NUZANU-353836 format. One record per atom (N, C-alpha, C): residue in three letters; x negated, y negated, z negated. Coordinates in steps of 0.2 Angstrom, whole numbers, plus 5000, padded with zeros to 4 digits. Atoms other than C-alpha are relative to their C-alpha. Last residue first. Layout:
+--------+------+------+------+
! kolvex !   px !   py !   pz !
+--------+------+------+------+
!    Ala !    X !    Y !    Z !
...
+--------+------+------+------+
This chain:
+--------+------+------+------+
! kolvex !   px !   py !   pz !
+--------+------+------+------+
!    Ala ! 5005 ! 4996 ! 4997 !
!    Ala ! 4507 ! 4416 ! 4586 !
!    Ala ! 4995 ! 4995 ! 5004 !
!    Gly ! 5006 ! 5002 ! 5002 !
!    Gly ! 4516 ! 4405 ! 4574 !
!    Gly ! 4994 ! 5003 ! 5004 !
!    Glu ! 5001 ! 5007 ! 4998 !
!    Glu ! 4533 ! 4406 ! 4582 !
!    Glu ! 4993 ! 4998 ! 4998 !
!    Lys ! 4998 ! 5002 ! 4994 !
!    Lys ! 4535 ! 4425 ! 4583 !
!    Lys ! 4998 ! 4993 ! 5002 !
!    Leu ! 5003 ! 4996 ! 4995 !
!    Leu ! 4524 ! 4431 ! 4569 !
!    Leu ! 5002 ! 4998 ! 5007 !
!    Val ! 5007 ! 5003 ! 4999 !
!    Val ! 4531 ! 4417 ! 4558 !
!    Val ! 4996 ! 5004 ! 5005 !
!    Arg ! 5001 ! 5007 ! 4998 !
!    Arg ! 4549 ! 4421 ! 4562 !
!    Arg ! 4993 ! 4997 ! 5001 !
!    Thr ! 4999 ! 5000 ! 4993 !
!    Thr ! 4547 ! 4440 ! 4560 !
!    Thr ! 4999 ! 4993 ! 5003 !
!    Ile ! 5006 ! 4997 ! 4997 !
!    Ile ! 4538 ! 4438 ! 4543 !
!    Ile ! 5002 ! 5000 ! 5009 !
!    Leu ! 5005 ! 5005 ! 5000 !
!    Leu ! 4552 ! 4426 ! 4537 !
!    Leu ! 4993 ! 5003 ! 5004 !
!    Lys ! 4998 ! 5006 ! 4996 !
!    Lys ! 4566 ! 4437 ! 4542 !
!    Lys ! 4994 ! 4995 ! 5001 !
!    Arg ! 5000 ! 4998 ! 4993 !
!    Arg ! 4558 ! 4453 ! 4535 !
!    Arg ! 5002 ! 4994 ! 5005 !
!    Gln ! 5006 ! 4998 ! 4998 !
!    Gln ! 4554 ! 4445 ! 4519 !
!    Gln ! 5000 ! 5002 ! 5007 !
!    Pro ! 5004 ! 5006 ! 4999 !
!    Pro ! 4571 ! 4437 ! 4517 !
!    Pro ! 4994 ! 5001 ! 5002 !
!    Asp ! 4997 ! 5004 ! 4994 !
!    Asp ! 4580 ! 4454 ! 4521 !
!    Asp ! 4996 ! 4993 ! 5000 !
!    Thr ! 4993 ! 5003 ! 5002 !
!    Thr ! 4569 ! 4463 ! 4508 !
!    Thr ! 5002 ! 4996 ! 5006 !
!    Leu ! 5000 ! 5008 ! 4999 !
!    Leu ! 4554 ! 4473 ! 4515 !
!    Leu ! 5007 ! 4999 ! 4997 !
!    Arg ! 4997 ! 5003 ! 5005 !
!    Arg ! 4553 ! 4491 ! 4508 !
!    Arg ! 5000 ! 4993 ! 5000 !
!    Pro ! 4993 ! 5002 ! 4998 !
!    Pro ! 4549 ! 4501 ! 4524 !
!    Pro ! 5004 ! 4996 ! 4994 !
!    Asp ! 4994 ! 4996 ! 4997 !
!    Asp ! 4537 ! 4493 ! 4526 !
!    Asp ! 5000 ! 5006 ! 4997 !
!    Ser ! 5001 ! 4996 ! 4995 !
!    Ser ! 4526 ! 4483 ! 4515 !
!    Ser ! 5007 ! 5003 ! 5002 !
!    Cys ! 4995 ! 4996 ! 4999 !
!    Cys ! 4524 ! 4468 ! 4503 !
!    Cys ! 4999 ! 5005 ! 5006 !
!    Tyr ! 5001 ! 4994 ! 4995 !
!    Tyr ! 4511 ! 4457 ! 4497 !
!    Tyr ! 5007 ! 5004 ! 5000 !
!    Val ! 4997 ! 4994 ! 5002 !
!    Val ! 4511 ! 4440 ! 4488 !
!    Val ! 5000 ! 5005 ! 5005 !
!    Thr ! 5000 ! 4994 ! 4996 !
!    Thr ! 4500 ! 4425 ! 4489 !
!    Thr ! 5004 ! 5005 ! 4997 !
!    His ! 4998 ! 4995 ! 5004 !
!    His ! 4502 ! 4407 ! 4483 !
!    His ! 5001 ! 5006 ! 5004 !
!    Gly ! 5005 ! 4998 ! 5004 !
!    Gly ! 4491 ! 4394 ! 4492 !
!    Gly ! 5003 ! 5006 ! 4996 !
!    Asp ! 5003 ! 5005 ! 5005 !
!    Asp ! 4506 ! 4385 ! 4499 !
!    Asp ! 4995 ! 5002 ! 4996 !
!    Ile ! 4996 ! 5005 ! 5000 !
!    Ile ! 4514 ! 4401 ! 4505 !
!    Ile ! 4997 ! 4994 ! 4996 !
!    Thr ! 5003 ! 5005 ! 5004 !
!    Thr ! 4503 ! 4416 ! 4508 !
!    Thr ! 5004 ! 4993 ! 5002 !
!    Leu ! 4996 ! 5006 ! 4999 !
!    Leu ! 4512 ! 4432 ! 4513 !
!    Leu ! 4996 ! 4994 ! 4996 !
!    Gln ! 5004 ! 5004 ! 5005 !
!    Gln ! 4500 ! 4448 ! 4515 !
!    Gln ! 5004 ! 4993 ! 5002 !
!    Tyr ! 5000 ! 5006 ! 4999 !
!    Tyr ! 4509 ! 4462 ! 4524 !
!    Tyr ! 4998 ! 4996 ! 4994 !
!    Asn ! 5000 ! 5004 ! 5006 !
!    Asn ! 4508 ! 4480 ! 4526 !
!    Asn ! 4999 ! 4993 ! 5001 !
!    Phe ! 5003 ! 5006 ! 5000 !
!    Phe ! 4514 ! 4490 ! 4541 !
!    Phe ! 5000 ! 4997 ! 4993 !
!    Gly ! 4996 ! 5005 ! 5000 !
!    Gly ! 4517 ! 4508 ! 4541 !
!    Gly ! 4996 ! 4994 ! 5000 !
!    Asp ! 4998 ! 5003 ! 4994 !
!    Asp ! 4507 ! 4522 ! 4549 !
!    Asp ! 5005 ! 4994 ! 4999 !
!    Pro ! 5005 ! 4999 ! 4995 !
!    Pro ! 4507 ! 4532 ! 4533 !
!    Pro ! 5003 ! 4996 ! 5007 !
!    Val ! 4999 ! 4994 ! 4998 !
!    Val ! 4519 ! 4523 ! 4520 !
!    Val ! 4995 ! 5002 ! 5006 !
!    Gly ! 4995 ! 5000 ! 4994 !
!    Gly ! 4514 ! 4509 ! 4510 !
!    Gly ! 5001 ! 5007 ! 5002 !
!    Ile ! 5002 ! 4994 ! 4997 !
!    Ile ! 4506 ! 4508 ! 4492 !
!    Ile ! 5005 ! 5001 ! 5006 !
!    Pro ! 4997 ! 4994 ! 5003 !
!    Pro ! 4509 ! 4490 ! 4486 !
!    Pro ! 4997 ! 5006 ! 5005 !
!    Pro ! 4998 ! 4997 ! 4994 !
!    Pro ! 4496 ! 4476 ! 4488 !
!    Pro ! 5004 ! 5007 ! 4997 !
!    Thr ! 5005 ! 4995 ! 4998 !
!    Thr ! 4496 ! 4467 ! 4471 !
!    Thr ! 5002 ! 5003 ! 5007 !
!    Gly ! 5006 ! 5003 ! 5001 !
!    Gly ! 4506 ! 4452 ! 4465 !
!    Gly ! 4994 ! 5004 ! 5002 !
!    Arg ! 5004 ! 4998 ! 5006 !
!    Arg ! 4522 ! 4458 ! 4473 !
!    Arg ! 4993 ! 4997 ! 4999 !
!    Gly ! 5006 ! 4997 ! 4998 !
!    Gly ! 4534 ! 4449 ! 4484 !
!    Gly ! 4996 ! 5003 ! 4993 !
!    Glu ! 5000 ! 4993 ! 5000 !
!    Glu ! 4552 ! 4445 ! 4479 !
!    Glu ! 4994 ! 5005 ! 5002 !
!    Ala ! 4997 ! 4998 ! 5007 !
!    Ala ! 4550 ! 4427 ! 4473 !
!    Ala ! 5000 ! 5008 ! 5001 !
!    Leu ! 5005 ! 5001 ! 5005 !
!    Leu ! 4538 ! 4423 ! 4488 !
!    Leu ! 5003 ! 5003 ! 4994 !
!    Ala ! 5005 ! 4995 ! 4998 !
!    Ala ! 4551 ! 4430 ! 4501 !
!    Ala ! 4995 ! 5000 ! 4995 !
!    Gln ! 4997 ! 4993 ! 5002 !
!    Gln ! 4565 ! 4420 ! 4492 !
!    Gln ! 4995 ! 5005 ! 5001 !
!    Glu ! 4999 ! 5000 ! 5007 !
!    Glu ! 4554 ! 4404 ! 4493 !
!    Glu ! 5003 ! 5007 ! 4997 !
!    Ala ! 5007 ! 4999 ! 5003 !
!    Ala ! 4549 ! 4406 ! 4510 !
!    Ala ! 5000 ! 5001 ! 4993 !
!    Leu ! 5002 ! 4993 ! 4999 !
!    Leu ! 4567 ! 4408 ! 4516 !
!    Leu ! 4993 ! 5002 ! 4997 !
!    Ala ! 4995 ! 4996 ! 5004 !
!    Ala ! 4573 ! 4392 ! 4507 !
!    Ala ! 4998 ! 5007 ! 5001 !
!    His ! 5001 ! 5001 ! 5006 !
!    His ! 4558 ! 4382 ! 4515 !
!    His ! 5004 ! 5005 ! 4994 !
!    Trp ! 5006 ! 4996 ! 5002 !
!    Trp ! 4560 ! 4389 ! 4531 !
!    Trp ! 4998 ! 4999 ! 4993 !
!    Glu ! 4999 ! 4993 ! 4998 !
!    Glu ! 4578 ! 4383 ! 4532 !
!    Glu ! 4994 ! 5004 ! 4998 !
!    His ! 4997 ! 4998 ! 5006 !
!    His ! 4573 ! 4366 ! 4524 !
!    His ! 5002 ! 5008 ! 5001 !
!    Ala ! 5005 ! 4999 ! 5005 !
!    Ala ! 4560 ! 4364 ! 4538 !
!    Ala ! 5004 ! 5002 ! 4994 !
!    Asp ! 4997 ! 4995 ! 5004 !
!    Asp ! 4573 ! 4365 ! 4552 !
!    Asp ! 4996 ! 5002 ! 4994 !
!    Pro ! 4993 ! 5002 ! 5001 !
!    Pro ! 4568 ! 4350 ! 4561 !
!    Pro ! 5003 ! 5004 ! 4995 !
!    Leu ! 4994 ! 4996 ! 4997 !
!    Leu ! 4550 ! 4355 ! 4560 !
!    Leu ! 5006 ! 4997 ! 4998 !
!    Glu ! 4998 ! 5003 ! 4994 !
!    Glu ! 4535 ! 4343 ! 4557 !
!    Glu ! 5007 ! 5003 ! 5002 !
!    Ser ! 5000 ! 5007 ! 5002 !
!    Ser ! 4530 ! 4348 ! 4539 !
!    Ser ! 5004 ! 4996 ! 5006 !
!    Thr ! 4993 ! 5002 ! 4999 !
!    Thr ! 4534 ! 4367 ! 4543 !
!    Thr ! 5001 ! 4992 ! 4999 !
!    Asp ! 5000 ! 5006 ! 5004 !
!    Asp ! 4516 ! 4372 ! 4546 !
!    Asp ! 5007 ! 4997 ! 5001 !
!    Ile ! 4995 ! 5005 ! 4999 !
!    Ile ! 4517 ! 4390 ! 4552 !
!    Ile ! 4999 ! 4994 ! 4996 !
!    Glu ! 4998 ! 5005 ! 5004 !
!    Glu ! 4504 ! 4403 ! 4553 !
!    Glu ! 5004 ! 4995 ! 5003 !
!    Ala ! 4997 ! 5005 ! 4998 !
!    Ala ! 4500 ! 4420 ! 4561 !
!    Ala ! 5001 ! 4995 ! 4995 !
!    Asp ! 4999 ! 5006 ! 5004 !
!    Asp ! 4489 ! 4434 ! 4559 !
!    Asp ! 5003 ! 4995 ! 5003 !
!    Arg ! 4998 ! 5006 ! 4997 !
!    Arg ! 4488 ! 4451 ! 4566 !
!    Arg ! 5002 ! 4995 ! 4995 !
!    Glu ! 4998 ! 5006 ! 5003 !
!    Glu ! 4478 ! 4466 ! 4563 !
!    Glu ! 5002 ! 4995 ! 5003 !
!    Ile ! 5001 ! 5006 ! 4998 !
!    Ile ! 4478 ! 4482 ! 4573 !
!    Ile ! 5002 ! 4994 ! 4996 !
!    Gly ! 5004 ! 5004 ! 5005 !
!    Gly ! 4478 ! 4498 ! 4564 !
!    Gly ! 4998 ! 4993 ! 5002 !
!    Ala ! 5007 ! 5002 ! 4996 !
!    Ala ! 4484 ! 4508 ! 4580 !
!    Ala ! 4996 ! 4996 ! 4995 !
!    Phe ! 5003 ! 4994 ! 4996 !
!    Phe ! 4499 ! 4517 ! 4570 !
!    Phe ! 4993 ! 4999 ! 5003 !
!    Gly ! 4997 ! 4998 ! 4995 !
!    Gly ! 4503 ! 4502 ! 4558 !
!    Gly ! 4996 ! 5007 ! 5004 !
!    Gly ! 4998 ! 4993 ! 5000 !
!    Gly ! 4491 ! 4495 ! 4546 !
!    Gly ! 5003 ! 5001 ! 5006 !
!    Thr ! 5004 ! 4995 ! 4998 !
!    Thr ! 4489 ! 4476 ! 4544 !
!    Thr ! 5003 ! 5007 ! 5000 !
!    Arg ! 4998 ! 4993 ! 5000 !
!    Arg ! 4499 ! 4461 ! 4545 !
!    Arg ! 4995 ! 5005 ! 5001 !
!    Lys ! 5005 ! 4995 ! 4997 !
!    Lys ! 4494 ! 4444 ! 4539 !
!    Lys ! 5003 ! 5007 ! 5000 !
!    Val ! 4998 ! 4993 ! 5000 !
!    Val ! 4507 ! 4430 ! 4537 !
!    Val ! 4994 ! 5004 ! 5003 !
!    Gln ! 5005 ! 4996 ! 4996 !
!    Gln ! 4503 ! 4412 ! 4533 !
!    Gln ! 5003 ! 5007 ! 4999 !
!    Ile ! 4998 ! 4993 ! 5001 !
!    Ile ! 4516 ! 4399 ! 4528 !
!    Ile ! 4995 ! 5004 ! 5004 !
!    Arg ! 5003 ! 4995 ! 4995 !
!    Arg ! 4511 ! 4381 ! 4526 !
!    Arg ! 5001 ! 5007 ! 4998 !
!    Met ! 5001 ! 4993 ! 5003 !
!    Met ! 4524 ! 4369 ! 4518 !
!    Met ! 4996 ! 5004 ! 5006 !
+--------+------+------+------+
């Protein structure tokens, strides 16, 4: 499974991208469960965020959804944090 996160917005407006390929990871099943939840809870179009908040584009095996602060679900927040940390 290929998981991509693109973060835009924020006070400085700096864009950040990260990607994880779970095919070789020992905890791939955890990544897959988290990714499926985040995908199911995402929106098909970019939501209207808050001033200086972050907006996210999640692409999981070619399927893209959008979400933004402060309305991230727990699975979305966990997935975004892991991908940005480990896929940097």
